[in-house]
KOLBA-301878 format. One record per residue (C-alpha): x, y, z; residue in three letters. Coordinates in nm, 3 decimals, always signed. Layout:
[[X; Y; Z]; 'Ala']
...
END
This chain:
[[+7.549; +6.394; +12.423]; 'Met']
[[+7.469; +6.478; +12.784]; 'Asn']
[[+7.178; +6.230; +12.785]; 'Met']
[[+7.393; +5.953; +12.636]; 'Ala']
[[+7.666; +5.999; +12.897]; 'Ile']
[[+7.408; +5.966; +13.175]; 'Arg']
[[+7.234; +5.667; +13.019]; 'Gly']
[[+6.904; +5.849; +12.959]; 'Ile']
[[+6.701; +5.682; +12.685]; 'Asp']
[[+6.477; +5.904; +12.472]; 'Ala']
[[+6.294; +5.900; +12.140]; 'Asp']
[[+6.440; +6.205; +11.969]; 'Leu']
[[+6.285; +6.118; +11.632]; 'Gly']
[[+6.417; +5.953; +11.317]; 'Pro']
[[+6.645; +6.249; +11.233]; 'Tyr']
[[+6.764; +6.583; +11.370]; 'Gln']
[[+6.494; +6.848; +11.346]; 'Ala']
[[+6.411; +7.197; +11.463]; 'Asp']
[[+6.130; +7.214; +11.719]; 'Thr']
[[+5.990; +7.534; +11.574]; 'Phe']
[[+5.995; +7.453; +11.204]; 'Phe']
[[+5.978; +7.072; +11.192]; 'Asn']
[[+5.827; +6.923; +11.507]; 'Asp']
[[+5.878; +6.545; +11.501]; 'Leu']
[[+5.644; +6.493; +11.798]; 'His']
[[+5.337; +6.715; +11.736]; 'Pro']
[[+5.102; +6.508; +11.955]; 'Thr']
[[+5.346; +6.433; +12.237]; 'Leu']
[[+5.233; +6.513; +12.591]; 'Lys']
[[+5.535; +6.532; +12.823]; 'Ala']
[[+5.597; +6.564; +13.195]; 'Asp']
[[+5.950; +6.702; +13.144]; 'Phe']
[[+6.115; +6.890; +12.860]; 'Ile']
[[+6.488; +6.940; +12.815]; 'Met']
[[+6.575; +7.244; +12.608]; 'Ala']
[[+6.857; +7.475; +12.518]; 'Asn']
[[+6.658; +7.777; +12.405]; 'Pro']
[[+6.819; +8.053; +12.200]; 'Pro']
[[+6.766; +8.329; +12.455]; 'Phe']
[[+6.794; +8.685; +12.327]; 'Asn']
[[+6.796; +8.573; +11.963]; 'Leu']
[[+6.656; +8.861; +11.760]; 'Ser']
[[+6.571; +8.669; +11.441]; 'Asn']
[[+6.400; +8.348; +11.554]; 'Trp']
[[+6.170; +8.303; +11.253]; 'Gly']
[[+5.844; +8.461; +11.369]; 'Gln']
[[+5.752; +8.544; +11.007]; 'Asp']
[[+5.738; +8.171; +10.924]; 'Lys']
[[+5.525; +8.080; +11.227]; 'Leu']
[[+5.262; +8.356; +11.250]; 'Lys']
[[+4.972; +8.113; +11.193]; 'Glu']
[[+5.112; +7.832; +11.411]; 'Asp']
[[+4.849; +7.671; +11.637]; 'Lys']
[[+5.094; +7.662; +11.930]; 'Arg']
[[+5.060; +8.037; +11.990]; 'Trp']
[[+4.757; +7.991; +12.213]; 'Lys']
[[+4.813; +8.326; +12.386]; 'Tyr']
[[+4.930; +8.527; +12.084]; 'Gly']
[[+5.234; +8.536; +11.859]; 'Thr']
[[+5.559; +8.628; +12.037]; 'Pro']
[[+5.737; +8.945; +11.918]; 'Pro']
[[+5.961; +8.906; +11.614]; 'Ala']
[[+6.263; +9.066; +11.781]; 'Gly']
[[+6.283; +8.852; +12.096]; 'Asn']
[[+6.305; +8.471; +12.105]; 'Ala']
[[+6.266; +8.464; +12.484]; 'Asn']
[[+5.888; +8.485; +12.462]; 'Tyr']
[[+5.871; +8.219; +12.190]; 'Ala']
[[+6.041; +7.969; +12.422]; 'Trp']
[[+5.826; +8.045; +12.724]; 'Ile']
END
């Protein structure tokens, strides 16, 4: 909504999706990223993403979403 009010055009994908579990832009290279991360969330779904290729530096701890969003 904030982007629409300010007239910012963006390709958000064909439908609403979750960046962790259903990335609609897996090959996108971006200069800027807007996010509203779930800081301090204790159950962020680490068990479903243990083998995800995005964890270049290791899998973040299961009990802290802060590291997953960094």
